[in-house]
Phi, psi and omega in degrees: 000123182257123181253089180256116180265001177075018179257128178217165178128184180236152177278134178266142176290148179297146181289137180259017180286140178290155178292150177289136180261140180291156179300142183288133177251011183093165181278129177270128178255137179244144179287136179248026179284143180289139179293149178291134179281134179283150175297141180288130181247128181293142178299132179080008180295143183094343179270329183298319181289348176276353177069040181274140177278173178303317182293318178296319177297316180297315180295323177299316178297319180296319177293317182291328175299326178274012175079015177262145179284320181199179183295323179300316180295321179298312182297318179296322183281321184266325180107345177206168179286160178289166175287146182237148169284160177303335180287346182102353177281147178294133182271319180206149177223148172271142179284138179291128176100345176207187185267008180296145180230136178257135176248131187249154179286166178288337183259164178299136178245341187250008187300329180296340178273325188243014181308325181289339185266348186289140179270349184261020180284000000 
């Protein structure tokens, strides 16, 4: 039995030529200075002085997660207010820019982020 695959030729050794180097543009120097550290800002700072309740803070987080700045922008963009749970928390929001919809639990989900800003603590 003759197994002829039709392959013929010789293997070439890999080329030992150096790679072409790009034309020199001079040496680029980069600054190695340490970045300035930003002042630490407490989570939720700036909200406490606005006198927002736990429900208002939670609803703000839910709207911002869906890429809206506030309720006014949501109403202008969607045409109506979001659905609410009987507790006053937002039940569902549409995502800004597409048809995606977020469904929220009846209980607070973002409190670990804004606990320091709540006035009802």
